[in-house]
BARO-679631 format. One record per residue (C-alpha): residue number from 1; residue in three letters; z, x, y. Coordinates in nm, 2 decimals, padded with zeros to 4 digits. Layout:
<vodrens>
<num = NUM residuo = ALA pz = Z px = X py = Y>
...
</vodrens>
This chain:
<vodrens>
<num = 1 residuo = MET pz = 06.45 px = 11.61 py = 11.79>
<num = 2 residuo = ASP pz = 06.43 px = 11.53 py = 11.41>
<num = 3 residuo = LYS pz = 06.28 px = 11.18 py = 11.37>
<num = 4 residuo = PHE pz = 06.55 px = 11.08 py = 11.12>
<num = 5 residuo = VAL pz = 06.84 px = 11.19 py = 11.34>
<num = 6 residuo = GLN pz = 06.67 px = 11.02 py = 11.64>
<num = 7 residuo = LYS pz = 06.64 px = 10.70 py = 11.45>
<num = 8 residuo = GLN pz = 07.01 px = 10.70 py = 11.35>
<num = 9 residuo = LEU pz = 07.11 px = 10.77 py = 11.71>
<num = 10 residuo = THR pz = 06.90 px = 10.48 py = 11.83>
<num = 11 residuo = GLN pz = 07.08 px = 10.25 py = 11.58>
<num = 12 residuo = ILE pz = 07.41 px = 10.38 py = 11.70>
<num = 13 residuo = ALA pz = 07.31 px = 10.31 py = 12.06>
<num = 14 residuo = LYS pz = 07.23 px = 09.95 py = 11.96>
<num = 15 residuo = LYS pz = 07.57 px = 09.91 py = 11.80>
<num = 16 residuo = GLU pz = 07.73 px = 10.06 py = 12.11>
<num = 17 residuo = GLU pz = 07.54 px = 09.81 py = 12.33>
<num = 18 residuo = LYS pz = 07.67 px = 09.52 py = 12.12>
<num = 19 residuo = PHE pz = 08.02 px = 09.66 py = 12.14>
<num = 20 residuo = LEU pz = 08.00 px = 09.67 py = 12.52>
<num = 21 residuo = GLN pz = 07.90 px = 09.30 py = 12.55>
<num = 22 residuo = PRO pz = 08.17 px = 09.08 py = 12.69>
<num = 23 residuo = LYS pz = 08.36 px = 08.89 py = 12.43>
<num = 24 residuo = GLU pz = 08.44 px = 08.52 py = 12.49>
<num = 25 residuo = GLN pz = 08.77 px = 08.39 py = 12.36>
<num = 26 residuo = LYS pz = 08.78 px = 08.05 py = 12.19>
<num = 27 residuo = ALA pz = 08.95 px = 07.79 py = 12.41>
<num = 28 residuo = SER pz = 09.20 px = 07.71 py = 12.13>
<num = 29 residuo = PHE pz = 09.30 px = 08.07 py = 12.09>
<num = 30 residuo = LYS pz = 09.34 px = 08.12 py = 12.46>
<num = 31 residuo = GLN pz = 09.56 px = 07.81 py = 12.48>
<num = 32 residuo = LEU pz = 09.78 px = 07.95 py = 12.21>
<num = 33 residuo = THR pz = 09.82 px = 08.29 py = 12.37>
<num = 34 residuo = ASP pz = 09.89 px = 08.13 py = 12.71>
<num = 35 residuo = LYS pz = 10.17 px = 07.92 py = 12.55>
<num = 36 residuo = VAL pz = 10.31 px = 08.23 py = 12.37>
<num = 37 residuo = GLU pz = 10.30 px = 08.44 py = 12.69>
<num = 38 residuo = GLU pz = 10.52 px = 08.18 py = 12.87>
<num = 39 residuo = LYS pz = 10.79 px = 08.25 py = 12.61>
<num = 40 residuo = ILE pz = 10.77 px = 08.63 py = 12.61>
<num = 41 residuo = PRO pz = 11.09 px = 08.77 py = 12.76>
<num = 42 residuo = ASP pz = 11.08 px = 09.00 py = 13.07>
<num = 43 residuo = GLY pz = 11.06 px = 09.37 py = 12.99>
<num = 44 residuo = LEU pz = 10.89 px = 09.33 py = 12.64>
<num = 45 residuo = GLN pz = 10.57 px = 09.48 py = 12.77>
<num = 46 residuo = GLU pz = 10.75 px = 09.80 py = 12.88>
<num = 47 residuo = LYS pz = 10.95 px = 09.81 py = 12.56>
<num = 48 residuo = LEU pz = 10.62 px = 09.78 py = 12.36>
<num = 49 residuo = GLU pz = 10.45 px = 10.05 py = 12.56>
<num = 50 residuo = LEU pz = 10.75 px = 10.29 py = 12.50>
<num = 51 residuo = ALA pz = 10.75 px = 10.20 py = 12.13>
<num = 52 residuo = PHE pz = 10.38 px = 10.28 py = 12.09>
<num = 53 residuo = TYR pz = 10.42 px = 10.60 py = 12.30>
<num = 54 residuo = LYS pz = 10.72 px = 10.72 py = 12.09>
<num = 55 residuo = GLY pz = 10.53 px = 10.61 py = 11.77>
<num = 56 residuo = PHE pz = 10.24 px = 10.84 py = 11.86>
<num = 57 residuo = GLN pz = 10.47 px = 11.12 py = 11.94>
<num = 58 residuo = LEU pz = 10.65 px = 11.08 py = 11.61>
<num = 59 residuo = VAL pz = 10.34 px = 11.05 py = 11.39>
<num = 60 residuo = PHE pz = 10.15 px = 11.34 py = 11.56>
<num = 61 residuo = GLU pz = 10.45 px = 11.57 py = 11.54>
<num = 62 residuo = LYS pz = 10.60 px = 11.48 py = 11.20>
<num = 63 residuo = GLY pz = 10.39 px = 11.22 py = 11.03>
<num = 64 residuo = THR pz = 10.07 px = 11.40 py = 10.97>
<num = 65 residuo = VAL pz = 10.22 px = 11.59 py = 10.68>
<num = 66 residuo = LEU pz = 10.33 px = 11.26 py = 10.52>
<num = 67 residuo = ILE pz = 09.99 px = 11.10 py = 10.58>
<num = 68 residuo = GLU pz = 09.82 px = 11.39 py = 10.41>
<num = 69 residuo = LYS pz = 10.01 px = 11.32 py = 10.09>
<num = 70 residuo = THR pz = 09.81 px = 11.00 py = 10.06>
<num = 71 residuo = TYR pz = 09.47 px = 11.18 py = 10.02>
<num = 72 residuo = ASP pz = 09.34 px = 11.53 py = 09.92>
<num = 73 residuo = LYS pz = 09.23 px = 11.69 py = 10.25>
<num = 74 residuo = GLU pz = 09.06 px = 11.98 py = 10.07>
<num = 75 residuo = ASP pz = 08.86 px = 11.74 py = 09.85>
<num = 76 residuo = LEU pz = 08.74 px = 11.54 py = 10.15>
<num = 77 residuo = TYR pz = 08.63 px = 11.86 py = 10.32>
<num = 78 residuo = LYS pz = 08.44 px = 11.98 py = 10.02>
<num = 79 residuo = GLU pz = 08.28 px = 11.64 py = 09.99>
<num = 80 residuo = HIS pz = 08.16 px = 11.66 py = 10.34>
<num = 81 residuo = GLN pz = 08.02 px = 12.01 py = 10.29>
<num = 82 residuo = MET pz = 07.83 px = 11.88 py = 09.99>
<num = 83 residuo = HIS pz = 07.68 px = 11.59 py = 10.19>
<num = 84 residuo = HIS pz = 07.61 px = 11.82 py = 10.48>
<num = 85 residuo = TYR pz = 07.42 px = 12.06 py = 10.26>
<num = 86 residuo = SER pz = 07.22 px = 11.78 py = 10.11>
<num = 87 residuo = PHE pz = 07.15 px = 11.63 py = 10.45>
<num = 88 residuo = THR pz = 07.02 px = 11.96 py = 10.60>
<num = 89 residuo = GLU pz = 06.85 px = 12.10 py = 10.29>
<num = 90 residuo = LEU pz = 06.75 px = 11.82 py = 10.05>
<num = 91 residuo = ASN pz = 06.73 px = 11.44 py = 10.12>
<num = 92 residuo = ARG pz = 06.86 px = 11.34 py = 10.46>
<num = 93 residuo = LYS pz = 06.83 px = 10.96 py = 10.42>
<num = 94 residuo = LYS pz = 07.00 px = 10.95 py = 10.08>
<num = 95 residuo = SER pz = 07.28 px = 11.19 py = 10.17>
<num = 96 residuo = TYR pz = 07.36 px = 11.03 py = 10.51>
<num = 97 residuo = LYS pz = 07.36 px = 10.68 py = 10.35>
<num = 98 residuo = LYS pz = 07.61 px = 10.80 py = 10.08>
<num = 99 residuo = LEU pz = 07.82 px = 10.97 py = 10.35>
<num = 100 residuo = LYS pz = 07.85 px = 10.65 py = 10.55>
<num = 101 residuo = LYS pz = 07.92 px = 10.44 py = 10.24>
<num = 102 residuo = GLN pz = 08.21 px = 10.66 py = 10.11>
<num = 103 residuo = SER pz = 08.36 px = 10.67 py = 10.46>
<num = 104 residuo = GLY pz = 08.33 px = 10.29 py = 10.48>
<num = 105 residuo = LEU pz = 08.50 px = 10.24 py = 10.14>
<num = 106 residuo = ARG pz = 08.80 px = 10.45 py = 10.25>
<num = 107 residuo = ASN pz = 08.83 px = 10.24 py = 10.57>
<num = 108 residuo = LEU pz = 08.82 px = 09.92 py = 10.35>
<num = 109 residuo = LEU pz = 09.11 px = 10.05 py = 10.15>
<num = 110 residuo = ASN pz = 09.31 px = 10.14 py = 10.46>
<num = 111 residuo = LEU pz = 09.25 px = 09.79 py = 10.59>
<num = 112 residuo = GLY pz = 09.41 px = 09.66 py = 10.27>
<num = 113 residuo = ILE pz = 09.71 px = 09.88 py = 10.33>
<num = 114 residuo = THR pz = 09.74 px = 09.75 py = 10.69>
<num = 115 residuo = THR pz = 09.73 px = 09.39 py = 10.57>
<num = 116 residuo = VAL pz = 10.02 px = 09.44 py = 10.32>
<num = 117 residuo = GLU pz = 10.23 px = 09.64 py = 10.58>
<num = 118 residuo = GLY pz = 10.18 px = 09.39 py = 10.87>
<num = 119 residuo = THR pz = 10.22 px = 09.07 py = 10.67>
<num = 120 residuo = GLY pz = 10.52 px = 09.20 py = 10.47>
<num = 121 residuo = LEU pz = 10.72 px = 09.31 py = 10.78>
<num = 122 residuo = GLY pz = 10.61 px = 09.00 py = 10.97>
<num = 123 residuo = ILE pz = 10.76 px = 08.77 py = 10.71>
<num = 124 residuo = MET pz = 11.09 px = 08.95 py = 10.76>
<num = 125 residuo = GLY pz = 11.06 px = 08.91 py = 11.13>
<num = 126 residuo = ILE pz = 11.02 px = 09.28 py = 11.20>
<num = 127 residuo = GLY pz = 10.80 px = 09.34 py = 11.51>
<num = 128 residuo = LEU pz = 10.86 px = 09.65 py = 11.72>
<num = 129 residuo = PRO pz = 11.01 px = 09.86 py = 11.43>
<num = 130 residuo = ASP pz = 10.68 px = 09.84 py = 11.24>
<num = 131 residuo = ILE pz = 10.49 px = 10.02 py = 11.51>
<num = 132 residuo = PRO pz = 10.53 px = 10.38 py = 11.37>
<num = 133 residuo = ILE pz = 10.41 px = 10.25 py = 11.03>
<num = 134 residuo = PHE pz = 10.12 px = 10.07 py = 11.20>
<num = 135 residuo = ILE pz = 10.02 px = 10.39 py = 11.38>
<num = 136 residuo = GLY pz = 10.06 px = 10.60 py = 11.06>
<num = 137 residuo = VAL pz = 09.83 px = 10.37 py = 10.86>
<num = 138 residuo = LEU pz = 09.58 px = 10.36 py = 11.15>
<num = 139 residuo = LEU pz = 09.58 px = 10.74 py = 11.19>
<num = 140 residuo = LYS pz = 09.54 px = 10.78 py = 10.81>
<num = 141 residuo = GLY pz = 09.21 px = 10.58 py = 10.84>
<num = 142 residuo = ILE pz = 09.09 px = 10.78 py = 11.15>
<num = 143 residuo = TYR pz = 09.19 px = 11.11 py = 10.98>
<num = 144 residuo = GLU pz = 08.99 px = 11.03 py = 10.67>
<num = 145 residuo = THR pz = 08.69 px = 10.92 py = 10.88>
<num = 146 residuo = ALA pz = 08.71 px = 11.25 py = 11.08>
<num = 147 residuo = LEU pz = 08.71 px = 11.45 py = 10.76>
<num = 148 residuo = SER pz = 08.42 px = 11.26 py = 10.62>
<num = 149 residuo = TYR pz = 08.21 px = 11.38 py = 10.92>
<num = 150 residuo = GLY pz = 08.34 px = 11.74 py = 10.91>
<num = 151 residuo = VAL pz = 08.61 px = 11.72 py = 11.18>
<num = 152 residuo = ASP pz = 08.95 px = 11.86 py = 11.14>
<num = 153 residuo = TYR pz = 09.20 px = 11.64 py = 11.33>
<num = 154 residuo = GLU pz = 09.49 px = 11.89 py = 11.36>
<num = 155 residuo = GLN pz = 09.39 px = 12.06 py = 11.69>
<num = 156 residuo = LEU pz = 09.53 px = 11.93 py = 12.01>
<num = 157 residuo = GLU pz = 09.18 px = 11.84 py = 12.14>
<num = 158 residuo = GLU pz = 09.12 px = 11.62 py = 11.84>
<num = 159 residuo = GLN pz = 09.45 px = 11.43 py = 11.91>
<num = 160 residuo = TYR pz = 09.32 px = 11.37 py = 12.26>
<num = 161 residuo = PHE pz = 08.99 px = 11.25 py = 12.12>
<num = 162 residuo = ILE pz = 09.16 px = 11.01 py = 11.87>
<num = 163 residuo = LEU pz = 09.37 px = 10.86 py = 12.16>
<num = 164 residuo = LEU pz = 09.06 px = 10.81 py = 12.36>
<num = 165 residuo = LEU pz = 08.89 px = 10.63 py = 12.06>
<num = 166 residuo = ILE pz = 09.18 px = 10.39 py = 12.02>
<num = 167 residuo = ALA pz = 09.20 px = 10.31 py = 12.39>
<num = 168 residuo = ALA pz = 08.82 px = 10.25 py = 12.41>
<num = 169 residuo = ALA pz = 08.81 px = 10.04 py = 12.10>
<num = 170 residuo = LEU pz = 09.07 px = 09.80 py = 12.24>
<num = 171 residuo = ALA pz = 08.97 px = 09.81 py = 12.61>
<num = 172 residuo = ASP pz = 08.93 px = 09.48 py = 12.79>
<num = 173 residuo = ASP pz = 08.58 px = 09.39 py = 12.92>
<num = 174 residuo = GLU pz = 08.65 px = 09.54 py = 13.26>
<num = 175 residuo = MET pz = 08.74 px = 09.88 py = 13.12>
<num = 176 residuo = LYS pz = 08.53 px = 09.89 py = 12.81>
<num = 177 residuo = PHE pz = 08.22 px = 10.06 py = 12.96>
<num = 178 residuo = ALA pz = 08.43 px = 10.33 py = 13.14>
<num = 179 residuo = ARG pz = 08.64 px = 10.41 py = 12.83>
<num = 180 residuo = ASN pz = 08.33 px = 10.42 py = 12.61>
<num = 181 residuo = GLN pz = 08.18 px = 10.66 py = 12.85>
<num = 182 residuo = GLN pz = 08.49 px = 10.87 py = 12.84>
<num = 183 residuo = VAL pz = 08.46 px = 10.90 py = 12.46>
<num = 184 residuo = ASP pz = 08.09 px = 11.01 py = 12.49>
<num = 185 residuo = GLU pz = 08.18 px = 11.27 py = 12.76>
<num = 186 residuo = ALA pz = 08.45 px = 11.40 py = 12.53>
<num = 187 residuo = ILE pz = 08.20 px = 11.43 py = 12.24>
<num = 188 residuo = LEU pz = 07.97 px = 11.65 py = 12.46>
<num = 189 residuo = ALA pz = 08.27 px = 11.85 py = 12.59>
<num = 190 residuo = LEU pz = 08.40 px = 11.91 py = 12.24>
<num = 191 residuo = HIS pz = 08.06 px = 12.04 py = 12.13>
<num = 192 residuo = GLN pz = 08.08 px = 12.28 py = 12.43>
<num = 193 residuo = GLY pz = 08.43 px = 12.41 py = 12.32>
<num = 194 residuo = LYS pz = 08.64 px = 12.21 py = 12.56>
<num = 195 residuo = LYS pz = 09.02 px = 12.22 py = 12.52>
<num = 196 residuo = TRP pz = 09.28 px = 11.98 py = 12.65>
<num = 197 residuo = SER pz = 09.63 px = 12.08 py = 12.75>
<num = 198 residuo = ALA pz = 09.95 px = 11.93 py = 12.59>
<num = 199 residuo = GLU pz = 10.01 px = 11.76 py = 12.93>
<num = 200 residuo = GLU pz = 09.67 px = 11.60 py = 12.92>
<num = 201 residuo = VAL pz = 09.73 px = 11.48 py = 12.57>
<num = 202 residuo = GLU pz = 10.07 px = 11.34 py = 12.67>
<num = 203 residuo = GLU pz = 09.92 px = 11.15 py = 12.96>
<num = 204 residuo = GLN pz = 09.64 px = 11.00 py = 12.74>
<num = 205 residuo = MET pz = 09.91 px = 10.91 py = 12.49>
<num = 206 residuo = LYS pz = 10.08 px = 10.70 py = 12.76>
<num = 207 residuo = GLN pz = 09.75 px = 10.54 py = 12.86>
<num = 208 residuo = THR pz = 09.66 px = 10.45 py = 12.50>
<num = 209 residuo = ALA pz = 10.01 px = 10.31 py = 12.44>
<num = 210 residuo = GLN pz = 09.97 px = 10.09 py = 12.75>
<num = 211 residuo = VAL pz = 09.63 px = 09.96 py = 12.62>
<num = 212 residuo = LEU pz = 09.78 px = 09.88 py = 12.28>
<num = 213 residuo = ALA pz = 10.09 px = 09.72 py = 12.43>
<num = 214 residuo = THR pz = 09.89 px = 09.50 py = 12.66>
<num = 215 residuo = ASP pz = 09.64 px = 09.39 py = 12.39>
<num = 216 residuo = MET pz = 09.90 px = 09.33 py = 12.12>
<num = 217 residuo = LEU pz = 10.19 px = 09.19 py = 12.33>
<num = 218 residuo = CYS pz = 10.16 px = 08.83 py = 12.21>
<num = 219 residuo = LEU pz = 10.11 px = 08.92 py = 11.84>
<num = 220 residuo = LYS pz = 10.40 px = 09.16 py = 11.84>
<num = 221 residuo = PHE pz = 10.62 px = 08.90 py = 11.99>
<num = 222 residuo = ILE pz = 10.52 px = 08.65 py = 11.72>
<num = 223 residuo = GLN pz = 10.57 px = 08.91 py = 11.45>
<num = 224 residuo = GLY pz = 10.93 px = 08.94 py = 11.56>
<num = 225 residuo = LEU pz = 10.99 px = 08.58 py = 11.45>
<num = 226 residuo = PRO pz = 11.09 px = 08.53 py = 11.08>
<num = 227 residuo = VAL pz = 10.83 px = 08.37 py = 10.85>
<num = 228 residuo = VAL pz = 10.59 px = 08.27 py = 11.13>
<num = 229 residuo = GLY pz = 10.58 px = 08.65 py = 11.21>
<num = 230 residuo = ALA pz = 10.34 px = 08.68 py = 10.91>
<num = 231 residuo = ILE pz = 10.07 px = 08.55 py = 11.14>
<num = 232 residuo = GLY pz = 10.13 px = 08.84 py = 11.39>
<num = 233 residuo = GLY pz = 10.17 px = 09.09 py = 11.11>
<num = 234 residuo = ALA pz = 09.84 px = 08.99 py = 10.95>
<num = 235 residuo = ALA pz = 09.67 px = 09.04 py = 11.28>
<num = 236 residuo = ASN pz = 09.74 px = 09.41 py = 11.24>
<num = 237 residuo = VAL pz = 09.43 px = 09.43 py = 11.02>
<num = 238 residuo = ILE pz = 09.21 px = 09.29 py = 11.29>
<num = 239 residuo = TYR pz = 09.31 px = 09.56 py = 11.53>
<num = 240 residuo = ASP pz = 09.29 px = 09.83 py = 11.26>
<num = 241 residuo = LYS pz = 08.93 px = 09.72 py = 11.17>
<num = 242 residuo = LYS pz = 08.82 px = 09.71 py = 11.53>
<num = 243 residuo = ILE pz = 08.95 px = 10.06 py = 11.59>
<num = 244 residuo = LEU pz = 08.82 px = 10.21 py = 11.26>
<num = 245 residuo = ASP pz = 08.47 px = 10.05 py = 11.31>
<num = 246 residuo = TYR pz = 08.45 px = 10.21 py = 11.65>
<num = 247 residuo = ALA pz = 08.58 px = 10.54 py = 11.52>
<num = 248 residuo = GLU pz = 08.33 px = 10.54 py = 11.24>
<num = 249 residuo = LEU pz = 08.05 px = 10.49 py = 11.50>
<num = 250 residuo = LYS pz = 08.17 px = 10.77 py = 11.72>
<num = 251 residuo = TYR pz = 08.23 px = 11.02 py = 11.44>
<num = 252 residuo = GLN pz = 07.87 px = 10.95 py = 11.32>
<num = 253 residuo = LYS pz = 07.75 px = 11.01 py = 11.67>
<num = 254 residuo = ARG pz = 07.94 px = 11.34 py = 11.69>
<num = 255 residuo = TYR pz = 07.80 px = 11.46 py = 11.36>
<num = 256 residuo = LEU pz = 07.44 px = 11.37 py = 11.45>
<num = 257 residuo = LEU pz = 07.46 px = 11.52 py = 11.80>
<num = 258 residuo = LYS pz = 07.60 px = 11.84 py = 11.66>
<num = 259 residuo = LEU pz = 07.30 px = 11.88 py = 11.44>
<num = 260 residuo = VAL pz = 07.07 px = 11.87 py = 11.75>
<num = 261 residuo = ASN pz = 07.28 px = 12.08 py = 11.98>
</vodrens>
């Protein structure tokens, strides 16, 4: 294996190891969430799961066209081709560094959009109705990351992969290792031409919706309260960053592994 590629994969492995380490919650934060959970009405978890599930359906089926109006897909593809040529034929270190930097800058911009969206709707006490917008902004970031590394997200198998990414990024400590392994297995399967059926994508959509609903339950409840909801809305950016950072890592890994396969 090329030494530079091996070095990058080793660095990614170290970041993955850090990601898999159990995260300790601060006692004060846990006390806050425990108090909020006591006030959450019965059935909100199920409503939230359904809202995320329907949100994914809506954005995947009809929202991608709107998302693509916020960037030039063809330009991003050409940019990747340029970096890829430079990486394989000219200066690997310089071109790869630039590729990661530009992808990171786009993610930073998308985090800014998420902050405005979540906080603005939170102030107005809008919780559940903002979910399709949250998903749209999140997918915009993932789509741009995918294009940066030469992946076209329109195929059914790429929707499946994106749903796996989101579920793994937000998995609790008990499921984190297994879900991360699922993503790695999917990367290898995609390189071998694996396809997933519409039914499999639908099932993964439900699983990812459940992960999101469970992890964001308290914050979405808070976001539904006028004024104080800004706290819950602002938290959207925390989730967005966590997912986009993880997606960046895995698309980097896909790109590098494709070079050696």
